[in-house]
Steps between C-alpha positions, in 0.01 A plus 500: 500500500672820384412867511648782301448854624626853471574762759478863401639786701345834409519850640331827423736790454428822681858624499733531202829327550756424241377207293852410408610459864186305581543265208862435594402418857219271394704324237776421749251374759319286247824341386591440863167330579464303179676185629225460756251398236611142454431247773427132505131421558277202550144623539497871424754734346374857478778685321420869467636720224562853621382763253660823615436702189368845573665506845426832659524631850160523669499738793636336816256209527559193292218284360575197290273247330518126454343340194440124487470423129143546381354499850499879524678732738539446871660791679780504750521844654527666835128444555437197281610144451532224243366153553496187291375145562662198339311170476697177487218247533412269790824305489694803617274554801685527831835482324795717592582738215810715470437854376779720374442870423766744384435839658697819492395844614749776457489735794341361810178306484406153610274238353231288665440168327181330618482130414170331582439756772847482660698825479874508430682835517819584312728804486583687183796321353570306188482130570261210450234469769455127566192384689392146583125484550216254455219493247147479635267201476391597149855533373457877469787731579447875542786751495439861596766769460483830688757765597491592868552875487257765378748710310857491379717800422692487176672833452633398161257231393452173682491144379318179601539156356323165546608217276494126453243354741560124503312229688652155544319201642471125473153372409346215694246401237404490138587846369819374337543212254806307614495212249291258293485142632403195292405187696475147352543135597786431258323228298259527209326271253506552129139390483358783717582860595698559821378753758749773591424739788627855451531749788591867511701529822541809714791366706787258463329190642167578330307504827343826376343535160515805277135546410510782251476421130807336354558402136768262374585243232554137606785315329591134442765310308470212253156411368309617806235768444272696734128435461312815388824680427803610696387855584335503842352748749474458875282724715462295821858388554449133402358297212546163327600463136540190282810383311482236222782295349433206265865406504664299775768744608610740773388859453612805695231752586533868585355849452603823332374849418364539853314826566552653751860395515579289810734657754644176638785285385449267327188641341372154396499199730379141464403246765461125460223425751590129520874525556499844659784607269524827312478346155335626181526160324198282426546152346219378277445125459298305246391272784437581859300477818218731599402511868387755755547455873262745671626729774398351832582468867833370617488129589158450344499206253364566152380185326429416138678793341466453126811487283476476121765382263462679167690546178466718191300346218705526184196585290291726719780637722263451793553303819404132493570219754865406506472177700178301481442198720859493609691501824813710477759616754468875554788685659365750756722770645442808716659835572459740789379827348394715795678465730794382290595219736338255736536179695197299393417338168156465340372153426301350214321171557677471838839527334728787597637701213731509314413154363355301213138399533314261272173645370241316292339713230156412361379511143469878524856536616396590854619377834487625856713524811477597865703793630593638842759748629549517874630853503416849380618697203497498123666204332544403138412147386635368170411176318716355219545187288779422261551160339725634224204480262242711678592799710225653710495760777252699704502715810284680750550708813284475809473703817428326827401729784469427873146423607530769765706649780506372855534821700566484873709633786734292710497757781324339802145580618379605158175307486229752582214258542316678781463846353568777749561236767782334306842491656739782424702448183701820462502867578430744221828567325666191649667281238378152420553234237304452179576199283348400168552176312408432137318170507427202275154385402374193687124509453239725344321507836814575699455801730797443731828545318722480806607140434523526121844473338686822421576601141866608529517649150253773591750789516294817460577826680282790612189289549227719642424447869195672646296463815140506612376627834262235630432642846384738627244522222505835323820604673799685366672260255849607607818438305748218465869573483587276202267469202687260272690173524794358305505126439806276495460127445124538532513664841484862615557586864546822691553555870435875509135534409300748707139608541407847619159440657315308768293202396511180298607474136584256228731526201427467129786416265437547127703435188274669247616310191769237533674470162169560326339196665274692735479613858644323803358591840531404863329612820629448849306394804389769745803665660485693825414629750699821450507737795627857547871557548438740788266758648563870528320774688430742217306770686416596858220704655606679818245478782336822618439510875178672606489801736288392795437847643355796309668391172817632654683250719486180699578467870772269623317190620202565271422236235504604138473317169529569128337752274686320221607143565860408412542254215725388219489332162677165464598422139602157374789529256718286277878513497490798262297689762192501279160432655377143468140583422383140535568496873129505574199280558609150608859581411508765774670328792564785743314518832503751783673244719798523267544872565709575810473855635646621830268728699672812637533553877645852491475809290735495202690813603378669819707452813338529842569716803822311577642600162606141432205272452233557240145548624302178521212413271240229536345366175206264503502341152172441325434243225682580175380441144690354203314547173636362169451748216492229230794655318799356684466740790328494838410775744583453869302740722527548877188462711360766730782481754483677837812706566573648842801701609568358848459746790793452732775703665711505184217627277449833685662711230409789274251433216640311198381349172432128515690263271493123532672249271376147433789281391422269206734208565402249233233410247505134397226306323416131529749419221781670694514790259651782703520876472803707405621818672378403845488590785314821425288742703150633454406801712203667660499863608280806507398606850668711769547326834445713815563389856194636687313514828178637646513748790186523728518835678416525874206714618306574820166650607210480745331163547171657411597583141613297198874514436651539147836339417705577188714244318765550234714282275870567473800364307866484581703732276832359616545746787158562652131427476308714254128541440405273215279748320491264198294254705134533416446129473496372859131444572415484873204351687434465872604136507847595376575612857497336838442668844683360803675589826215684675600704809343668809120494471487428128399149410464300180184581308445839659655668192526364143596629157203658329487306170351797320780728607793311346670691219749311283840641411489793260832664413648320799233607759204316651292503824240325713289585811459316830156522661464676842536245785270701732532688824745359756639254237827678490828335403701408189498241225767399241404469131704280263485426122437133440421453124795660312812312609716691250413824694566366849791596721555616860350843424173367367325505841311810616341583842162662569450651849156584638429721810731789421344822383662616192310823470329619196662397183443848362715657772865492424635615841360566851661777706407648845502882502519683841218747583574864470 
């Protein structure tokens, strides 16, 4: 595929410079650059001819144009670009191609070359830019050229040059005709035309066919002639033509005048399909044997194969029986064709070849024989007879293919017979063995090939190995590490196969067309169970501790819990750290009992009053939840734990922010799959802890009137007790207090807390009223808080005294004034 294109560099002249000087400069530059226009090519050679006639200076900004033949102009300028797509056909898809572009910009610019979307940048200099890139799946290759700058200053007239874009690549398919190949069996009869197979080959071993139209003339020596003429046309890469020769002789066949011309060497090849030799000679006999052994399975007997002995009738030139009602010794021989060697011989009538076998021919010149070959491959069978008077020969080639592949693994514990409850076979990504054996036929009803003999001559490479996910149904199919097998002596074995997912699989092995004899397949038994390589905690949710008082704080000794429960995501992964999505349903083997978490007993950071030990915390764990997400992950969520900062001597400190850490020690499922990057912590925080108390203030008054007592809540600021004006949450009732220690004439029951008078704490202050005990019931009583243990200390007791006149509450001070 060749392209021929021109590049034109043009400028508009707005200034008048000396044309003589300009022409001299341009002529010298052109002569200097001319050698760049000749480069070796394989796929594309775009050699541009620079037409610099009419060169004129054009202001200070240079614009040049690129013309690709008759495809019109595409501009390369400071604000434009040129782009072209080359198509090489499907057999150049995903092939590395080498691109070479000669680029020179006088006076400071650089060039961006974009190849299939990848940008390569080059400085302004004269040299070949060489890029190795890959064609896309359609074999299309796009090159885009664009300067990087927006303007270039040329005080005396600038110059830009792009020349000789070449693309080199090696095709993988049928876009190139390598050679013509003629295939024959080496023996012909003068009484009938001989079939010759002709192929147009795209590579040296003819495994790829050139399928574009090819014309050629077939040739032969001696008296041999081609039926329907020697000029032939192939459009599909293969066809069969007939060659006749009425004379017993050896003729040499060939081809000439091939169009398009083959690129290989030699351009014409011949193959004897019986001997496997590269021979263009065919020997025609007046007498011979005609037989056809059908392609079949290795080791499968074929009975009553007809063989005819014929000769040329002198009058009609047609084939007539050569031996009628006679028994003659026929010499049978064989050749290994593909592969070219072997260790086993075919047999005819239970006699191993090469040997002479007596055959009895009937009145029609026909006989029969039984044939078997206990191996695989293509072999050539020849039959001959020569008694010095009659010389006869015939040949055929036959392909015997294995009946199937026995595919299995020798790695222990592979039989996944109990589904998700099967024993563990391997971790995802762990290597294991896969073995395949090419097997002989034993019976048409045979479904178990494990005990069948191996066909050692099956030698194929790159046999496609695929897998099927059997369980869990509808799961992610995953990937296997090795997708083809190479056979030696009928066996292929690898010890480094891997599977990326959880579940149970089997393997399919397929040879799509063995030597033209059809497909060979094999399917393994169920293999598994595959389990994750490891677990990983992939995300964590920090717990949010609730404020238990006025959405502001929590007292030391007061229980709190979570506004947001702590939790984390556990992800099952393979050895490449990718999620094993099939770790779900019955294949999910993790339980809460397999998750070991240490409950904290102190705050994570805060030290107590002694400055050494951290303040104590009591955590009452609630039931947790572990919920599979059916995608290889599971969510572990803490229950509604009760968290209490312990009220003791060491916890009487200034307010601080709570922070507790739960230590995740291990996560192990029932298959002993463990978790990486442990131990780890998950935290809970979010409330201020205040060490507090309630103070009941003393009061006194006459026994004939009710007595009001104030209460207040306080917190320790590190140095002293302060009114806790943030406390508007402590709700008080009469039963929160107890009355005891009655003195003098005051007895139990003579005064009680008026239930309607109790005022809960608001901004740190509350109150209640004791009823009047009555006249002469003077004395005192102590009042203590009994229902808020986190507010109790030695100052929480107040005393009410009855029988002392306090005066009027509205009078601030009494004072005796002498009379004047």
